[in-house]
N, C-alpha and C positions, 0 to 999 in steps of 0.2 A: 451159774456164772457163764458156763460155756454156751448155754442157749442164748443168753443175752448178747454175748460176743458175736455169735452166729447171726443173730437178728440184725445187729449193726452192720455186719459185713453184707448181708443180703440187701439191707436198705441202701447202702452206698453203691453196691453193684447195680441195683435197680435204678438208682438216680443217674448213675453214669451211663449205663448202656441204654437207658430209656431216653436220654438226651442225644439225639442224632447229631446235632451240631457239635456238642462237646466231644462225642465219640470220634467224629471226623477230624476235628482240629487237634485232638490229643493223640490218636492212634494212627489214623490213615494219612493225614496231611504231612507230618514230618518225613516219613519214608518216601512219600510221593514227591515232595519238593526236592529232597536230596537226590532222588533218581533223575528228575527232570533237569535240575541245575547241573549236576555232575555230568549227565549225558551231553547237555549242550556245551558245557565247558570242554569236555573231552573232544567233541566234534570240532569245536573252535580251535583247540590246541593242535589237533591233527591237521586241520586245514591250514593253520599258520605254519606248521612244520613243512608240509608238502607244497605250500604255495610257491610258485615260481620254479618248481622242479622241471616243468615242461618247457621253460624258456631257455633257449640256447644263449650262451654268453660268449661274446667275442673275447678271446684271450690274446692280446697283443704281446708278443714276446720278442725281446731284443737280445741277440746273442744266445740263442737256445743251446744249452750244453747237451751233448749226445747222451750223457749218463742219465739225465733227468727227462729227456723227451718222451720215452715210453710211459712214464708215470704222470706227466702233465697232460698229455694228449688223451682225452677221453671222449666218448660219444656225446657227453653233455655240453661240450664247449667246441668252439671253432678257433683253433690256434692259427694265428696269422703272424708270420715272421715280419717284423717291422722295426724301423728305427724311429723312435718317438721323441718329441721335445715338449716344451711348455704348452704349445697349442693343443697337442693331443691329450696331454694330462688335464688341461683346463676343460676339455669336453666332458670329463667325468663328473663335473659339478652338476650336470643335468641328471637328475635321478632316474630319468627314463632311458638313459643310455646304458644298455646291458653290456658293459665292457670292463675288463680288468687289464691293467698293463703291468708287465713284469720285465724288469731290466736286470740281466745278468752281466757281470763285468766280462770284458773280452778275455778269452782264455780261462774261463772259470774252472774247467776240469784240471787244467795244468796248474793253476794257482792253488787249488785245493790239494792236489797231489804233492806239490812242492812245499806246502806250508810246514814250517818247523816251529812247534810251540816254544822250543828253547832258543830259537834264533830271533832275528829282528824282522821276520816276514810279516806282511800285512794280511790280515784275514779278509778274504773277499766278502763284499756286502751285496746282498740281493735286494733290489727295490721293488715293492709291490704297491701299485697305486689303484685305489678303488673308491667307491662311494657307499658308505655304511647305511644310507637310507634306501638303497636299491636292494631288495631282497635277493634277487637272482645273483647280482654281482657280489653281494656279501657272502652268499653261499659258496660261490666260486673262490672268493678270497680265502675263506676258511679251509676249503679243500687244498688250495695251493699251500697255505700255511702248514697243513697236516703233512703234505708231501715233503716239504722242506724240513719240517721238524723230525720226520722219520729217516731223513737222509743222514746217516752217521758219518758225516765229514765236517771238518772245521770251516764254518762260514757264519756270517751274521745276516739277519733279515731286518730291513727297515730301520737301520741306524742312520739318523740324519747326518748328512755330510756337510751341511752348512746351516746357519741359523735361519729359522723360519721355514725349513723344508717340511712339507706336510704330505703324508701318504694318503690319508683319508680326505678325499676331495669334497665331501659333504660340508657345507658351511655350518658354522656354529649356530646360525639362525635356523637352518633347516633341521639340524639335530635337535635343538631345543623345541622347535615347533612339533616335531614328531613325538618327542617324549611327553610334552605337556598336553598335546592333543589327545593322548590316550589316558591321561590321569585326571585332568581338570573337569571334564564333563561329568564323570561319576561323582566327584566331590561336590560339584554344583547341584546335581540332582538330589544328592543325599541331604544337603543343606536345605534345599527347598522342601523336600519331603518332611524333614524334621519340623519346619515351620508350620506346615499344614497339620501335621500330627498333634501339634501343641494346642490347636484351637478346635478342629473339626469334631473329634469324638466327644469332647465335653459339651459342645453346643447342641448336639442332637441326642446322642446316647445318654449324655448327662441329664438332659431334660427328661428323658424317659425314666432314668433311675430315680430322679428326685420327685417324679410325679407331676412336674409342672407342665409337661407336654399335654396332659389331659385338659388342663385349664385353657390352654391355647386352642385345643381342638374343639372345645364346646362353645367358643366365642362365635359371633356371626361372621368372622373372617372366613373367606374361602380357603380351602386347604392348599390349593395351588398357589395362592398368594403367600401363604405361610412358607411353603416349600421354596418359592422364588426368593422370598425375603431372607431365608436362611442361607441359600446358596449365594445370593448377591453379597450379603454381609460377610460371609466367610471368605468369599473370593476377594473382596476388597481388602480384608485384613491380610489374607495370604499374599495378595499382590504387593502389599507394603513389605512383607517379608521378602518377596521376590525382588522388589526394588532395592531393598537393603543389601541383598546378596549381589545385585548387579553393581551397586555403587562400590561395595567392598572389592569386587573383582576389578572394576575399572580403575580404582585408585591403587590397587596392589600390583597390577601387572607391570607398570613402568618401574616399580621398585625392584622387580625381579630381573630386570635387564642386566644388572651388574651384581650377581651373587658370587663375586670373586674378582680377581685381578684381570680385568679385560674379558671375562667370560660373558658371551652374549647368548642368552637363552631364547632368542627369537621373538620377544614380545614387542614387535613393531607393527601395531595394528592401526587400521584406518578408522575414520568415523563410521563408515559403512559397516565395518566388522562389529564395532560396539553397538550400533543400532540393531543389526541382525541378532546379536546376542541378547539384547534387551527384549526384543519382540519374542524370541523363543523362550526366554525365562518366564515372561508374563503368561504366554500361552500354556507353558508347562504347569505353572501354578494353578491356572484355571481348571485344567483337566484333573490335576491331583486333588484339589479341594472338592470337586464334584464327585470323584470316585470315592474318596474317603467319606464324604457325606452319605453316599448310598450305603456303604458298608455300616456306617454308624447307625443309620435308620433301621437296619436289619438286626443290630445288636440289642441285647437286653439291658446292658449297662456299659459304663466306660471300660471296665476291665474286659468284658466280652468284646467290645469294639476293638480294643488293642490286640486281642488274639486274632480277630478276623482280619485286621489290617496287616498283620505280620507277613502273610504270603504276598500281599501286594507290595510290601516294602522289599521283599526278596526279588520280586520281578523287576523292580526299578534298579536294584543293585546288579542283577544279571544283565540288564540292558546297558548299564554303565561299564560292565566288564567286557562286553563284546568288542568294542573298538580296540582293546588291547590285543585281540586275537586276529586282527586283520591289518594288512599293510596299506590298503587304499580306502578312501572314502567312497561308499557306494554311489552310483549315479542313477540307478533305476527309480522311476517314480513310485513304484509299489513300496519301496523301502520307507518312503516318507509318509506312508499312510498308516504305519504301525505306531500306535500310541507309545509314548515315552522313548522308544527306540529312535523315532524320527527326531525328537529333540536332541538326543545324545549325538546322533550323526551330524546334525547341523552344527552343534557346538564343536564337534571334532573337526569339521571342515573349517570353522572360523579359526580355531587355534592352530590348524595346520596350514593356514594361508591358502585354502582352497575353496573359499566361499563362492557359491553360485546362488543366484536369487530364486531360481526355480524351486529347489528343495525347500527354501525358506517359506515361500508362498504356499506350497503344498502342505508343509508341516503346520503352518498357522491355520490354514483352512480346515484341515482334517481335525486338528485339536479343538477348534471352535465347534465343529459338527459333533464331535464326541462329547464335548461339554453340554451341548444342547440336548443330546440323548440322555445324558446323566441327569440333567434337570428334569426332563420329562419323567424319567423313572422314579426320581425322588418324589415328584408330585403324585404319582400313582401310589407310592408307599404311604404318603400322608393320608391318602384316601382309604387306606386299608385298616380297618379296626383290628384285624388279627395281627398285623405287623406292629402297629403303634402301641397296642396294649398287651403285647406278648410278655409273659413272665417266666 
């Protein structure tokens, strides 16, 4: 009995360790992917935390109290004594303005010292104006908040003195655009990838598993014609999925303008924005379907194809996470030559109201080139008996 058990164990070990693909996907790939993804995410988070630290922020202070001056004035900021009004506060609406404005009431130290919680005295209120979409200014605002919070004296911070007074000068539209520009691109790419995954593996790896691919390969048809036919048909079906996603997005965005009483989430997009989004979605579907077709041709069956595509799916997810770790849309041309990441960045630019046509054109051109390379590779695979009849 023990010898039989040992025979089975040796048989399974031989099968497992003799299959290099199974060994890689089961033992090596999980740890490798976790290391790569976590390392990139760690680098991204560190970059996000440190971004803007080298930028000096102008801190306009009205009625600076002597007790807080040493705590507020640091090497990271440039404190400018000033008297500001609505005009200066309105300047903060521009997220490129690295400025925070702080207004102390006149005689702040005297008011704090004279305040009697048992009496009818008025608690002094400190007003801090900032723009939450500016990283450097937001960091300075948090620092000021920390200084004021650790000052063990009775006073309040940013208590509105009249109806409609706003301390965060970022518009609701810009805040909404910033938030959704970091979330929606990843969701769109995952929806598109799901559509491709639903059809590509069964069309190629499924044919190999059922044995019907052999029938096709022995027909007079040229194998490059077979490969092109597969890619074109899969791409057309995947494009329908992409169009469906685009229509859903186009119809849903206006509905999200009012997700509450007067709350504006920034979904005021032009025809050009929608057109750019449509083009990028279609180009993304093309390169996805071509890449998944390549992997499916290498796989022995549909299950194996699913295993091989998993790392590819994680790469797409990682590309979708990267915009969450950066404050600005990249402007370098090289960025838009990276597959999948380029589509993510263009979508982020669209949702953030920062659309430029150069990145769109470069992204479309590069994705079409990559699709052509994938089609050529698939044609070579269909010409390989070793790959197409692997068991």
